C-alpha positions in Angstrom: -0.1 0.1 0.0 2.8 2.5 0.7 4.6 1.5 -2.4 1.1 2.2 -4.2 0.4 5.6 -2.6 4.0 7.0 -3.0 3.7 6.5 -7.0 0.2 8.1 -6.7 1.8 11.2 -4.8 5.1 11.3 -7.3 2.7 11.3 -10.3 0.6 14.2 -8.6 3.8 16.3 -8.2 5.7 14.9 -11.3 6.7 18.2 -12.3 8.8 18.2 -9.3 11.2 15.8 -10.9 12.0 18.1 -13.8 13.1 20.6 -11.1 15.1 18.1 -9.1 16.9 17.0 -12.3 17.6 20.7 -13.0 19.2 21.5 -9.6 21.4 18.4 -9.7 22.4 19.4 -13.1 23.4 23.0 -12.1 25.1 21.5 -8.8 27.0 19.0 -11.2 28.4 21.7 -13.3 29.2 23.7 -10.8 31.3 20.9 -9.2 32.5 19.4 -12.2 34.0 22.8 -13.0 35.4 23.2 -9.7 37.1 19.9 -9.8 38.9 20.6 -12.9 40.3 23.9 -11.2 41.6 22.5 -7.9 42.8 19.2 -9.3 44.2 19.7 -13.1 47.1 22.3 -11.3 47.7 19.4 -8.8 47.9 16.8 -11.2 49.5 18.7 -14.4 53.0 17.3 -14.5 51.5 13.4 -13.6 49.0 14.1 -16.5 51.5 15.3 -19.1 54.1 12.5 -18.2 51.0 9.7 -18.7 50.8 11.4 -22.0 54.2 11.0 -23.0 53.8 7.2 -22.7 51.0 7.2 -25.6 49.5 4.2 -23.9 46.0 4.4 -26.0 48.1 4.2 -29.6 50.6 1.0 -28.1 47.1 -0.4 -27.0 45.8 -0.1 -30.4 49.0 -1.2 -32.1 48.8 -4.5 -29.7 45.4 -5.1 -30.8 45.9 -5.0 -34.4 48.9 -7.6 -33.9 46.2 -10.2 -32.6 44.7 -11.3 -35.7 47.1 -12.0 -39.0 50.1 -11.0 -37.6 53.3 -13.1 -36.8 54.3 -14.2 -33.4 57.3 -12.1 -33.2 55.2 -8.8 -33.9 52.9 -9.8 -31.3 55.5 -10.5 -28.8 57.2 -7.1 -29.5 54.0 -5.2 -29.2 53.0 -6.7 -26.0 56.8 -6.1 -24.6 56.2 -2.6 -25.5 53.2 -2.5 -23.5 55.1 -4.2 -20.5 57.8 -1.4 -20.7 55.2 1.3 -20.8 53.2 -0.2 -17.7 56.5 -0.2 -15.8 57.0 3.3 -17.0 53.6 4.3 -15.6 54.4 2.5 -12.2 57.4 4.8 -11.8 55.6 8.0 -12.7 52.9 7.1 -10.2 55.8 6.4 -7.5 57.5 9.9 -8.7 54.1 11.6 -8.2 52.8 9.9 -5.1 52.4 13.1 -3.4 50.5 15.0 -6.1 48.4 12.1 -6.2 47.8 11.6 -2.8 46.6 15.4 -2.4 44.6 15.0 -5.2 42.9 12.0 -3.6 42.2 14.1 -0.2 40.9 17.1 -2.3 38.6 14.7 -4.7 37.0 13.2 -1.5 36.5 16.8 0.0 34.9 18.1 -3.0 32.4 14.8 -3.1 31.6 15.5 0.4 30.8 18.8 -0.1 28.7 17.8 -3.5 26.7 15.4 -1.7 25.8 17.4 1.2 24.1 20.1 -1.4 22.8 17.2 -3.1 21.1 16.4 0.3 20.1 19.8 0.8 17.8 19.1 -2.3 16.5 16.1 -1.6 15.6 17.6 2.2 13.6 20.1 0.0 11.8 17.3 -2.0 10.9 15.8 1.1 9.2 19.1 2.6 7.6 19.7 -0.4 6.0 16.7 -0.4 5.1 16.5 3.0 3.4 19.8 2.6 1.5 18.1 -0.2 0.3 15.1 1.8 -0.3 17.0 4.7 -2.5 19.8 3.6 -2.7 19.4 -0.5 -0.2 22.3 -0.3 2.2 23.1 -3.3 5.2 25.2 -2.5 8.0 25.9 -5.2 11.2 24.4 -5.4 13.4 27.0 -5.2 11.5 28.9 -2.7 12.0 25.6 -0.4 15.5 25.4 -1.1 16.2 29.1 0.2 13.4 28.5 3.5 14.9 25.6 4.5 18.6 26.2 4.1 19.9 26.2 7.7 17.8 23.3 8.7 18.6 21.6 5.6 22.3 22.0 5.8 22.3 20.8 9.6 20.8 17.6 8.0 22.9 17.2 5.0 26.1 17.6 7.2 25.5 14.7 9.4 23.6 12.3 7.0 26.4 12.9 4.5 29.1 12.2 7.5 27.2 8.9 8.6 26.7 7.9 5.0 30.1 8.3 4.0 31.6 6.5 7.1 29.4 3.9 6.7 30.2 3.4 3.0 34.1 3.6 3.8 33.5 0.7 6.0 31.3 -1.0 3.9 33.4 -0.8 0.5 36.2 -2.2 2.6 34.1 -5.4 3.1 32.6 -5.7 -0.2 36.2 -5.4 -1.4 37.1 -7.9 0.4 34.3 -10.2 -0.6 35.2 -9.7 -4.1 38.6 -10.4 -3.9 38.1 -13.6 -2.1 34.7 -14.7 -4.3 36.8 -13.9 -7.6 39.3 -16.4 -6.8 36.7 -18.9 -7.2 34.9 -17.2 -10.1 34.7 -14.4 -11.9 30.9 -14.4 -12.4 30.0 -15.7 -8.8 32.3 -12.8 -7.5 30.5 -10.3 -9.3 27.2 -11.4 -8.5 28.1 -11.8 -4.6 29.7 -8.4 -4.5 26.5 -6.6 -6.1 23.9 -8.2 -3.8 26.0 -7.1 -0.7 26.6 -3.7 -1.9 22.7 -3.5 -2.5 22.1 -5.1 0.7 24.2 -2.7 2.9 22.5 0.3 0.8 19.2 -1.0 2.0 20.4 -1.5 5.3 21.5 2.4 5.6 18.2 3.5 4.0 16.2 1.2 6.3 18.0 2.7 9.3 17.5 6.6 8.0 14.4 6.5 6.3 12.5 8.2 9.1 14.9 11.0 9.5 13.9 13.6 7.1 10.2 12.8 7.6 10.6 13.3 11.2 12.0 16.9 10.8 9.6 18.0 8.0 6.3 16.4 9.6 6.8 16.7 13.2 9.4 19.8 13.2 12.0 17.8 15.0 15.6 18.6 15.5 18.2 16.5 13.4 19.3 14.4 16.6 15.8 14.1 17.3 14.5 13.1 14.1 17.9 10.5 13.8 16.4 8.7 17.1 12.7 8.7 16.0 14.2 7.2 12.3 16.1 4.5 14.7 12.7 3.8 16.4 10.6 3.1 13.2 13.6 1.2 11.6 13.6 -1.4 14.6 9.6 -1.8 14.7 9.6 -2.0 10.8 13.3 -3.4 10.1 11.8 -6.6 8.0 9.4 -4.7 5.9 11.8 -1.8 5.1 15.1 -3.6 4.5 13.3 -6.4 2.2 11.5 -3.3 0.3 14.5 -1.5 -0.1 16.8 -4.4 -1.1 14.1 -5.5 -4.0 13.7 -1.7 -4.7 17.4 -1.2 -5.5 17.7 -4.3 -7.7 14.9 -3.2 -9.6 15.8 0.3 -10.2 19.5 -1.2 -11.1 17.9 -3.4 -13.5 15.6 -0.9 -14.8 18.1 1.6 -15.0 20.6 -0.8 -17.3 17.7 -1.5 -19.8 16.7 2.2 -20.1 20.5 3.8 -20.4 21.2 1.0 -23.0 17.6 1.5 -25.2 18.3 5.6 -24.8 22.2 5.7 -25.1 22.5 6.9 -21.6 19.5 9.7 -21.1 17.0 7.2 -19.9 19.7 6.0 -17.5 19.7 9.9 -15.9 15.8 10.0 -15.7 15.4 6.8 -13.9 18.0 7.7 -11.1 16.3 10.7 -10.4 12.7 9.4 -10.4 13.9 6.9 -8.2 15.7 9.3 -5.9 12.3 11.4 -5.7 10.3 8.2 -5.1 12.5 7.1 -2.4 11.9 10.1 -0.4 8.2 9.9 -0.9 8.1 6.2 0.2 10.0 7.2 3.3 7.2 9.9 4.0 4.3 7.5 3.3 6.0 4.6 5.4 6.8 7.2 8.4 3.2 8.8 8.1 1.5 5.3 8.3 3.9 4.4 11.3 2.6 7.9 13.2 -1.1 7.1 12.0 -1.5 10.5 10.1 -3.7 11.0 7.2 -2.7 11.9 4.0 -3.4 13.1 0.4 -2.2 10.5 -2.4 -3.9 13.1 -4.9 -6.1 16.2 -5.0 -9.2 14.3 -4.2 -8.0 11.1 -1.8 -6.9 11.3 1.6 -5.7 8.1 3.2 -6.4 7.4 6.9 -3.7 4.3 8.0 -5.8 3.8 11.1 -8.5 2.3 9.1 -8.1 -0.9 7.5 -7.7 -1.1 4.0 -7.4 -3.5 1.3 -3.7 -3.8 -0.1 -2.8 -4.9 -3.4 
């Protein structure tokens, strides 16, 4: 029922998807330009040295010798590739300080990017809450400005917790991949993907009620986080199972749409799924709290009244 209602609400406020897309597009362009201006000067010498190796032409020459060439030509092309590889390792060793600085800067830039992205997602939650609670419609830009301070407090802590969680999670997933890959490449990739989605679903399950508690009940950042934990504890199996299946389905749909539309559909699916997940969190929280909510202009749902589920 929560899934059906969240789809109805997203359909009723479908224009918000385009506004979220524009917001994320502008954000991505700004941070891409900022990343180039910050990282390129740090890695200029490293990039120039790598260019001198002419790696791509060397790979092309080797590929051309695979079919119809003499063994001696293949061995010579392969030996040239090995020389390039050794030179590449030497360049990395010689630029280790610059590379490490660039990695730290990239992590910081990504951290700031996610903070601003979550600012937008918090605004989506607030817009949908106003629609669900009173059938009100607020603009995306005005909501960004009105909730800037509160949204930033939420975004900072949400991003910090998520990045720390994924830092540990990625390490565990990598260990699993290395171990499983030794047995079978296919099994290793499959298991790694499943574990990654399980970890993502677990994070979402625990934090699902965070933004809804803030926008719906006016709780502080820490109070809302505690309330989200209570909701996750009570409805853990439902949320965990739903989000695990949801991420798998979205991944499959994104791949199909991405291939069919040459990447354009992939962007739309990702943004639509981000917005739908925010709405689903709100619906689950409303039902957890026993609050009535609009699913469209004419229909109000009361979770305290037993309804037939589909």
